[in-house]
N, C-alpha and C positions, 0 to 999 in steps of 0.2 A: 315545378313538376318534380315528382319523386319517382325514383326507379327502385324496384324491389328485385334484388338478386337472390337466388336460392343458394343455400350452403350445402356442402356435402352432408350425408346422413349423420355422420358423427358430430357435426356442428349444428344440428337442427335446433338445439336449445338456445343458440345465439340470437339475440334480437337484432333486427336490421334497423340501423339508425339513419333516419332520413328526416330532413328538416321540413316540417309541414306548416310552421307558423307563418302567418302573413307578415310580409316585411313592413317595417316601420319607416315611413317616408318623411323626409324633411322638405323644406321649401324648394320649389322648382328653380333650376339654374339654366340660363340660356347664354349662348355665345355664337357670334357670327350669324345670328338670326335663327339658330336652331336650338332645340332643347337638349341639354347634356343629360340624357337619361341614364340611369344605372343599367348594367348589363341585363339582358333578357334571358328567359328560359334557364334560370339557374337550377342546376341539379346537383345534389350531393348523394353519392352512392357509396355503399360499403361493399368492397370486393371480397371481404372475408379475411383481411389481413390484420385482424385484431386491433382495430382502431386507426389504421392508416386509410383515411377516407379520400375519395376523389371528388373534386369540385369542378363542375363544368358550367359554361355559360355561352351566350351568343352576343354579338354586337347589337347594341340597341338600334331599333328600326330608324330612329330619327337621325342616326349618323351614317347609315349604310351608303348613301349617295354623296357623302361629303368628300371633296377632293382637296388635296394640298394640306391635309391635316394629319397629325399623328395622334392616334388613339391608344391610350394605355389604360390599365385597370389597376386599382389599388385594393388589395384584399387584406383584411385583418381578421385574425381568429384568436380566440382566447385559449392559451396554453394552460390547462388546469394542472399539469404536472409541475410547472414552474410558477403558476399563478401570475401570469402577465400576458398582455396582448402582444402578438407577433404581427409584423406587417411586411408585405411584399408588393412590389410593383412589377407588372409583366405586360407584354404585348400579346401573350398567348391567351387562349380561351379555356385553359384548364390549369389546375394546380392540385397537388396532393399534400395533405398535412396529417400530422399525428394528433389524435384526440383520445381522451380518456372516456371510454364508453360507459363508465359508471356515473359521470357527471354531466351537467348541462353543456350542450355544444352551442357555441356562439360564433357566428360568422357575420362580418360586415364587408360590403363591397361598394365601390363607386367607380365612375368613369372619369378619366383625366384627358382633357382635350387641349391640343396645342396647334394653332394654325397661324398663317400669315396675318389673318384678320384680327388675331388676338395679340399681334405684335410680339410674338415669341413667348408670351406669358401663358403659363398653364392654368387652365380653368377646370376646377373640380366640380363635378356634378353632385347631385344629392346622394347621400349614403343610405343604404338599406341594411337592415339587420335581421338575421334569422336566429332564432333560439329554439333549441329542441332539448327537452328534459326527458331522459329515458325513464320509463316506469319500471320499478324494481320487480323482479319475478323470483320465484324460488322459495324454499322453506325459510321461514323467519329465523334470523341469526345463524344461518348455516354457512355464511361466507367465511372463507378461511381467514386466519389472522397470523401475524408475525411472519410474513413472507420475507425471505432473506436470501440473497445470492452472493456467493464468494467464488472468485476466479482464482484457483490455487496455482500460483506460479506460472500462470498463463498456459497451463497444461490441461486443465479440465475445470468445469464450473459446476458447482452444486447449489441448487435452490431448494430451500426447505420451507415448510409451513406448519402451522398448528390448526387443528380442526376448530371450526366455529363453535361457540358455546351451545347453540341450538341444533347442532348436527344430529340427525336421527341415527339410530343404530344401523349397522350393516350398510353404511354409505360407502361409495367408491368415488375417488377423485380422478380427474383426467387433466393433464397439462398439455397445451398446444402452444407452439411457438412459430415465429416468422421473422425474417429480415429481408432486406431489399434484393438479395441475390437468390431468393427462393421463389419458385413459381406458385407454391401453395403452402398452406400451413401444414406442420407435421406434429405428431404426438411425441411425447417424451421418449427418448431412446432407452432410458434405464431408470426405473422408479426405485425409490427407497421404500421398503415395507416395514411398518412398525406394528405394534399390537392393535392399533386403531385403523390400520389400513395403509394406504399410500400417504407418505408424509414428505416426499421430496423427489427431486429428479437430478440426475447426473448427466452433464453434457460433455462429450469429448471435444477437444480443441477444434476438430474439423467441422463441427456443426455450428460454430460461433463466428461472428463477424464483428470486428472492432470498428469504432468511430461510425456507428450507424445505429439506428433504433433497433433494438432487439425486443420484439413484442411477445408477451406471454399472456395466456388466459388459463385460469383454472376453474373448471366447473365440476359438476358431479351429479350423481344419481343416488337415490335411496328409495326404500319401499314407500316413504311418505311423499315422494315427488322429487323434482329436480332441486339441486342445491343452488344457492345464489352464486353468480359468476363473479370472478375477481380478475381485473385487467391490470397489467403492469407493462411499462415500457422503460427499458434501461439501456445504457451503453456499457458493454461488458468491460471495456478498458478502465472504467471507473470503479470496478469491484475486485481488483487484483489484490491478492494477499501473497507476498513472496514467501518462499520457503525459509526455514531457519538458517541463520548464518552458523555454520558448523566449524569452520577453520579459524579459530581465534587464538592469538598468542600474546603473552605479556612479557616484556623484557625491561631491563633497567640499564641505562648507560649514563655515567657521570651525574647521578642524582636525578635523572629524568625517567619517568615511567612511560613506556611506549606500548600502545595497543595496536596490533595489526590483524587483519582478517582478509579473507577472500570473499568475493561476491557470492550470494547464495546460488544454489543450482536452480535450474528451471529455464523458462523461456523469456524471462524478463531481461531486456538488455541492460548491461552494466551502467550505461549512461542515464538510465531511467530511474535509478535508485538513489534515495537519500537514507541516511542512517541516524539513529538515536543511540547515544552512548550513555549508560548509567554507571556511575562510579560510587562506591561505598568505602570510605576510609575509616579505619579503626584507629583512634588516637591513643596516646600513652595513658591518658586518664580514663580509658575505657569507653568514651563516648564515640558515636558514629556520625559521620558527616556524609550526606548523600548529595550528588549533583547529577543533573541531566543536561545534555547538550545535543542539538540536532545539527548534523553535518550535511550541508547541501552542496559541497564541492563535488562536481559530477564524477571526478576520477579519483577522489581521495578515499583510500581504504586503510587509513592509519590515523592514530590520534595520540598525542603526547601531552603530558602534564608534568610539571616539576614535583618531585616527591617532597612532602613536608617533613621537616626535621623531626617534628614531634609525633609523626605517624608510626604506627606499628605495622600495618599492612593495608593494601588497597585492593578491592575486588571490582571487576568490570563485567558487564554484560551488554549485548548489543542487539538491535533489531533493525529492520529495514521496511521501507514503503516506497511505492512508486511516486516520483516527484511531480511537481506541478508542470513540468515541461512535457510530460508524456501522458498525463491524465488529469481530470478535474477532481478526482477523489481516489479513494482506495483504503486498504486496511493495513495496519502495522502487522508485520510478521510476529510469530511467537519469539520470546526472548531466547538468545543463545545460552549455552551453558556458562555458568559464572567462572571466570578465570581470576586468580588472586596472586599477588606477590607473596613470598614467604614472610614469616614473622621477622621483625627487625633484628632480633637477637640471633637468628639463624642465618640470615641472608644479608641484611643491609648493614654495611660499615661505611660511615662517611669517609670521604677521601683523606681528610686530615688525620683521622684516627688510623686509617690503613697505613699511611706513611709513618706514623709514630710507631706502630707495631713493627714495621720493617726495620726502622732504625734501632729499636730496642732489641730486636732479634739479632741484628748484626753486631751490636755492642756486646750482647751476651756471648756470642761465639768468640769474639776477640778476647774478652775477659777470661773465658774458659781456657783458651789456648795459652794465654799468658800465665795463668795459674798452673797449668800442667808443665809448662817450660820451667817455671820457677821451682816447682817441686822436684823436677828432675835435677836441676842444678844443685839444690840443697842436698839431695840424696847422694849425688856424686861427691860433693865436698865431704860429707860425713864418712863415706867409705874411704876416701883418700886419707882423712885425718886418722881414722882407726888404723889403717895400715902403717902409717908413720909412727904412731905410738907403740905399736907392737914391735916394730923393728928396733926402736930405741930401747925398749924393755929387754929384748934379747941380748943386745950388746952389753948392757949393764950386767946382766946375769952371767954372761960368759966371762966377764972380767973378774967377778967375785967368787965364783964357784971353782972347785978343783977341776983339773983337766980331766980327771977320770969320769966326772959327771956330765961333761959337755955333750957326749953323744945322746944322752937322755933328753936334753933340752933343745936339741935340734928339731 
């Protein structure tokens, strides 16, 4: 049985997806004298949540008067987003699951019976399968392409797209979204406008919900008719792109280069980040050596490497991404500004050379002092010797000259 629910006027172009194909039956299964029939009155309805469908059923008539037994149901459905079957067992008579409304919808269900008469063994009844293939509607090749969402620093999310190759002129796109805490779908809060019309949508942080299906649909209108609809279901925490790491410092101690930084700004918790460091070393022969390393230590915001003796200078840059403990995916941030050590000639002096220069400097000072002291001593001796010779000369002159000339020689 199929239920048809009406959509609001602005969603009138959406097709209601209801499974109408007759079930495929397997061989009949009996237990405790009764037939373990599949659930009855299966209904699959679309409440308008962009692929989040409701599945309902009732207990099979053959088991309604059975006592002392446990009746459960095994439901399987094909997840076209991940391309695998998902399975759930429940005692309830309803279940909701996410489907891609652009692809065939496949649902399988059976009854599981466990009674005293089965000696505690579970008996599975026949499984029935329903398949529904939606019929494409809209202008040919008008479906959008290159749909892409990025959650920038967990502060806002931007989703962008390109027009389909067959999109008619003067077309207009509409984006609608829904998550489990919303009572109904809503339209994009802020569109991006390009020369071709609407090309994206910006979501504030308040409109998003992490660790839950965030459903989106983009349809459109044109003078030639409705555009083909495109459905997407994402988890926003898997689309985070952290902001750029801006506080980066490089230092050198005892021949080791150390890179330090602060976590990027934004709403991403520090413990949710991993970092990639890229180093580029220029050698004395002019060649460059590049290395990359990913740091997954949750609290580490530093990185050190020994400086190679034959290196001239080393440059670093760093970027970040949400690690596997906080999300299943994400995007690397843009690279930080490059930080370099100075050239070897202007900054780097090996420790042994530094000590040699200190010793040579001290020795030079000592030699200079000794030289000045020696020169002073020699100068004093020369002056004393000159005075002694002059005194001796005067004495001899005074003895040989007449007394009348002595006042002149004084």
